[in-house]
C-alpha positions in Angstrom: 91.4 64.6 92.2 90.1 68.1 92.0 87.1 67.1 94.1 89.4 65.7 96.8 91.4 68.9 96.8 88.3 71.1 97.0 86.9 69.0 99.9 90.3 69.2 101.7 90.5 72.9 101.2 86.9 73.4 102.4 87.7 71.3 105.6 90.9 73.3 106.2 89.0 76.6 105.8 86.4 75.5 108.3 89.0 74.5 110.8 90.8 77.8 110.3 87.7 79.9 110.8 86.7 77.8 113.9 90.2 78.3 115.4 90.0 82.1 114.8 86.6 82.2 116.5 87.9 80.3 119.6 91.1 82.5 119.8 89.0 85.6 119.5 86.7 84.5 122.3 89.6 83.7 124.6 91.3 87.1 123.9 88.0 89.0 124.5 87.5 87.1 127.8 91.1 87.9 128.9 90.7 91.6 128.1 87.4 91.7 130.0 89.0 89.9 132.9 91.8 92.5 133.1 89.4 95.4 132.7 91.1 96.6 129.6 87.9 96.8 127.6 86.2 98.9 130.3 89.2 101.3 130.5 89.2 101.7 126.7 85.4 102.4 126.7 85.9 105.0 129.5 88.7 106.7 127.6 86.7 106.8 124.3 83.7 108.3 126.2 85.8 111.0 127.7 87.6 111.8 124.5 84.2 112.0 122.7 83.1 114.5 125.3 86.2 116.6 124.7 85.9 116.5 120.9 82.3 117.5 121.0 82.9 120.3 123.4 85.7 121.7 121.4 83.6 121.5 118.2 80.9 123.5 119.9 83.2 126.1 121.5 85.7 126.5 118.6 83.5 125.9 115.6 84.9 128.9 113.7 88.6 127.9 114.2 90.7 125.8 111.9 91.5 122.1 112.4 94.9 122.6 114.0 93.4 124.8 116.7 90.5 122.4 117.3 92.9 119.4 117.5 95.2 121.2 120.0 92.3 122.1 122.2 90.7 118.7 121.9 94.0 117.1 123.0 94.3 119.5 126.0 90.7 119.0 127.1 90.9 115.2 126.6 94.1 114.9 128.7 92.5 117.0 131.4 89.4 114.8 131.5 91.4 111.6 131.5 93.8 112.8 134.2 90.8 114.0 136.4 89.5 110.4 136.1 92.8 108.7 136.8 93.3 107.3 133.3 96.7 107.3 131.7 97.0 107.5 127.9 99.7 107.3 125.3 100.1 109.9 122.5 99.2 107.4 119.8 96.2 106.1 121.7 95.0 109.7 122.3 95.4 110.5 118.6 93.5 107.4 117.5 90.7 108.0 120.0 90.4 111.7 118.8 90.3 110.5 115.2 87.6 108.0 116.0 85.5 110.6 117.8 85.8 113.1 114.9 84.9 110.4 112.4 81.8 109.4 114.5 80.8 113.0 114.8 81.2 113.7 111.1 79.3 110.5 110.2 76.5 111.6 112.4 76.4 115.0 110.8 76.6 113.6 107.3 73.8 111.1 107.9 71.6 114.0 109.2 72.4 116.1 106.1 71.5 113.2 103.8 68.1 113.0 105.4 67.6 116.8 105.0 68.6 116.7 101.4 66.2 113.8 100.7 63.3 115.7 102.3 64.1 118.8 100.3 64.1 116.8 97.1 60.7 115.3 97.8 59.0 118.8 98.0 
């Protein structure tokens, strides 16, 4: 009885995973067809530029000043390129850009620390 239940569960899990894969493929194709994926990539690219520029220019300022300037610069870049953005979308894109920048800096620091330890 347990073997039958295990086999049935395994079959259902396989069907479920396959169904999720098919749905995901259809959703991605739909988003690509509508150009949503491309717009999101452009928005992220422009927000990344704004965040990196603000970090360079205002490196001695606190986080609130940097965030305000990043928001302002990102909105300017997005408007110049004809892209609309919601407040929550802008916040999420800025957070993603900051995380990517911090991850990049931290991975570089780890390499430097390892080199110093080897000396």
